[in-house]
N, C-alpha and C positions, 0 to 999 in steps of 0.2 A: 504494500500500500504506500502511495506517495505521501510526501510530507504535506501537512495542512498549510495552505496559503494564508499567511498572517493577515493579508488584506481582505480575506473573505469576511462578510458580515457575521456577527454573532447571532445565532438564531434567537428570535424573540421568545419571551416566556410563553406567550399565547401559542406559538407554533409548537413548542415543546410539550405543553399541556395537551394540545390536540393529538400529538403523536403518541402520548402515553396510553398504555392499555387501560381499559375502564377501571380495573381493580387496583391500578397503581397510581391513581391521581394524587392520593395523599402523600405517598412516598416521593413522587415526582415534585410536588409542591414543596416539601421539606428540603429536598436537595437543591432546587432552584433558589429558594430564599436563603438557604445557607450560603450558597456560592455568591449570590448577587447582592445581598444586603447584610450578610453576616448573622442571619437569624440563628439564635441558640436553641429555640424550640418553636415548633409550629403545630397547632391543633385545629382541626376542623370540627366544628360543632354544628349539628343539624337539629332544627326544630322538630319536636315530636308532633304527632298528628293532632294532639290536643292543644298545641302551642303553649304548653305549660313549662316545659324544660328544653334546654339545649343539650343534646347528647354528644359528648366528645367521641369522635370516631378514632378508635385506637387500632386494635387488630381486627379488621373487618371479618365477619359481620358483627363483631362484639363491640361494645362501647365502654368507655370509662364512666366514672360517676357523673351523673347529670348536674348541670347548674341551672339556676332559675332563668327562665326566658324573659322575666320582667324586672329583675333586680340585679344588682352587681354590675361591674363594668361590661361584661359580655352582654347581659340583658339590656343595658342602656344602649349599646351599639345596635342591638337587634330592634329595639323599639324606636329609637331616634333615626335609624338608618344613616348614621354618621359615625366616623371613626371615634373611638374612645381610647385614650392613652392612660394606662394604669401604672402606678408605681407600687409594686408589691411591698408589703411590710418586710423590713429587714433586707431589702434589695435596692440599696441606693444606687448601685451601678447597673441596674437593668430596668427596662420598661417593657410592658406588654401592650401591644397595639391590637385592639379588637376592631375588626372590620366587617361590615355587613356583607353577607352573601345574598345577592338579589339578582333576579333575571327579569327584566322588563316589569318591575313592580311586584313580582312574586318572591316573597321573602323565604329563603331556604335556611338561613342560619347565620353563623359568624365564623370568621377565620381569626384566630388569635396567634400573634407572632411575638415572640420574646426577643428583644434586641438589647444590646448594650445601651446605656442611657444616652450616650452621645450620638447614637445612630438613629434615634427616633425624631429627626428633624422634619419640618413640614414637607420638604421635597420627598423624603423617603416615605412618609405617610401617604402622600399622593400616589406614589408609585405602587405602594402596597394596596391602596384602594382599587387601582386599575387591575392589579393582579387578582384580587379577590373577586372582582366582577368576571374576569376571564375564567377563573376556577369555577364560579357558580354556573356559568354556561356549560362547562365541560361536565360538571356533576349532573346537570339536567340531561345532557346528551347521553352520558354513560348509563342513565337509567333505562335506556332502550336495550342495553346489552348485558346488564348485570343487575342482580337483586341486592347487591351489597349495601348501597346507600339507602334503599327503601327499608331494608332490615335494620339498619343503624338508627333509623328515625323512631323505632318502636320501643315504648316502655313495656309493652306486653303484646300478646298476640292479637291480631285483628280477627274478628269473625269473618267467615267467608262472604257474608253480605257486605260487610264494610270494605273488604278487599276489593270487591267488584265496584263499589261506589267510588272509592278513591282512585281507582284506575280510570274511571269514567270522567272524573273532574278535570278541567283544564289547568287547574292550579288554585292558589288561594289569593291571587292578586294579579292585577294588570295595570300598567301605567303608560299613558301617552300624554302629549302636550294638552290634549283636550279634556282628559279625565283621568282619575285614579280610582281603581276598584280594590276593595278589600273584602274578603269573605271568610266566614267561619261556619263550621259544621260540627254538631254534637248530637249524640255521644260519639266521639271521634272513633272509638275502637269497636263500636257495635252498630253504627248507623246502618239503616236499611233502605229507606225510600226517598230521602230528600237529596236534591241535586241542584247545582247551579252550573251554568254554562255561558260562554260568551265567545264571540268572534268579531274581529275588526278588519276593516279594509280601508281604502284610501279615504272614504267619505262617510262611512257608517259604522256603528257599533250595534250588534245584536246581543241582547242579554236575556236569558231565560232562567226562571227558578221553578223547579218541578217538585211536586210532593206526591209520590206514589202511595196509594192506599195500602194498608197492611203493614206487616213487620217482617224482618228477617229476609230470607232468600226470596220469598214471594214478592215482597216490596222491591227488592233490588232488581229482580228480573223484570218486573213491570216498568220500573223507572229506566232501566237500561234500554228497553224497547222504545219507550217514549222519547228519550234523549236521542237515540239512534235515528228514529224516524224524523224528529225535528231537524237534526243535522243533515240528514239525507235530503229533506225538502229544502232547507236553507241553501245547501250547496248546489241545488238545481237552479237557484237564482229566482225563485218565485217569491211572491209577497208574503207578508207576515200572516195574514188571515188564511191564506192557502197552506202555509206551513202547518198551522194548527189543524186545518181540515185533513191533510194527508196523515198527520200523526194520529188524529182521532180515528181515521179509517184503519190504520195499522193496529191500533190497540183493540178496536171493536172486532176486527177480523180474528185476532188471537184470543180474546177473552169473552167476546159476545156480550159485553156490557156488565159482566160480573165483577170486573176489576177496572179501575180507571185511575187517571193521574190528573191532579190539579196543576195547572201551569199558568204562569204569567210570562208573556212574551213582550219584549220591548225592543224597538229599533230606533236608534238615535241618528239624526242627521247632524253630522259634526260641524257643518257650516252654519246651520240655522238654529240648532237647539230644539227643533221640532221632534217630538217623540211619538211614534206610532205604537199602539198598545193593543194587545188582546188579553183579556182577563178570562182565562178558562179554568176557574176554580177558586181555590182558597188562599194562595199567597197574597199578602196585603202590601201596599205601596205607600210609603210616607215621604213627604218632602220637607226639608228644613230650608227655609229662606230667611236669612238673618237669624233672629232668635225665635222664629215662629215654626212650630211643628204642626203639620196638617196631613191628614190622610187624603190621598188622591183617590177619589171615588170613581171607579170605572164601572162600566156596565158588566155585571156578573153574568158570564156565559157558562155553558155546561162544561164540566171537566172532559178531558180527552178520553174517548173510548166509552163514554156512558151510554150513548145511543148511536145508531147507525147513520152515517152521512150527515152529521151535524154541520151546519153552516156557521161560520164565525165572521164577525165584523170587527174592523179596526176602529179605534178611537185615537184621538190625538190630544196631546197637551204640550206645554213648552217649558223648557228649563233655561235658566239664566246663569251666567257666570257667577260662581259663588254658591249655587244651590247644592244641596246634598240630598240624594235619594237613598232610601233604605227599603229593601224588600225583605219581608220575613215570612217564613212558612207558617202553616197552621200550628205546628208544634211550639212556635214562639207566641204568636198573638192569642192563641186559644188555650195556652197552658194555665192551669189553675193551682193555686196554693191550697194548703190544708183547710183554710177557712172558706174556700170556694171562690175567692177573688181571682179574676182573670188578669194575666200579666199584661194583656193588650189594653186594658181599661185605663190604667194610670201609670203603672211601673215602667212600661215600655217608653212612653213619652218622657217620663222623668229621666230615664237612662239616656235617651237620645239628646235631651237638652244638656245633660251633664257632660256629655262627650263631644259636644259641638266643636271644640277646638282640637280634639284628638285626630289622628290620621284615620282614614277609612278602615284600615286594618284593625287598629285598636278600638275603634267605635264598634265594629262588628263583633270583636271578641268581648267587649264590655257588655253588649246586649245579651250574649249567651251567658256571661258570668252573672249578670243581673237576673236572668231567667233561672239559673240554678239556685241562686239565693232565694228567689221568690218561691220556687218550687220546694225548696227545703232539702234537696238531695241532688247529688251529682248524677244519680241514675234517673235520668229524665224519663217520663212516661211515653214520650214521642220524640221522633227526630226533630231537630231544630236547625234550620238553615237561615243565615243572615248574609245579605249582600249589601254593602255600602258603597255608593258611588259619589265622588266629588266632581262636579262639572265645572270646567274652566272655559270650554268652547274655543272658538277660533277668533282671533283678531284679524278681521279682513279689511281693516282700514276704515271701518264704518264710523 
């Protein structure tokens, strides 16, 4: 083999991460950061399904002891989505930089890098931030070829129904210039029938929240068919009402009206803020404008699959820059405490008001946390899905 030409460019960290085998991403990251910034220790932490802890990925598929996802330096980096520099007790000569791992608004976890104290200058932190983003993309891509990172996210085993639902979801967040979405789903390890989905293109965002009747595998199979049918219709390029009609036909053909799925379909025009909507069942929609919380009352139409060849109609409303929309499934707005009070009557609005300044991700999580507190047990009686969207819209020079 000939000598290496010293004038050849050094491969970028991104290209070396892409070239790594899926199961070797953590080891590759450690080696690269050791060589390039003198990292003394590198730890990849992945958020678990319930977003309660960050799991340190050590010897895959096993993990080290978890750390809180909402407290401490790593938790602050995860919540704030900004780097946090920690000076560990008794380590005056070392800093730990905690960096958010995020892919287009979907929060995966945190990368923690231990450096000598003199190496954690702003320029290095900026380089590490870019590295963490590149690593997050590769972890996401690696999930197509290995189970290791999915296994590392778990604090316990998922039920089969929950496994099916999490594989069906697009992620737990999405961000563009025009909007930011944060979503949460509970009970994370046993969920059956609740689902959220979205798709974006140059000029539109389509968002759906689906609540399949029943529990366990039956609910998961029903919802999988509903979401698959909605995606199939959406990808055929047809309108929102016809998407609902085709999904309705698919469910009725399979279940004959004995099982059905409640769905809210929304399609946003990114230029104008006009939203087309089809309310096919029980998910409820709220809008926060300034400090006012109001439910957007849509015409209630039949759930998907309840009757043969149901016709659906679209309605429209408008969102303004600064608006927040929140969609909650029936397991949220209909949940009742021991005293019989419904979460959707007062507690939901109070939670929404209290979290107005939080990010959509944290607002969605806070709604579920409030629901659990209201219900009095972490073992909810029904699935609970929350999707929170902050709308910025486009500045077209108007």
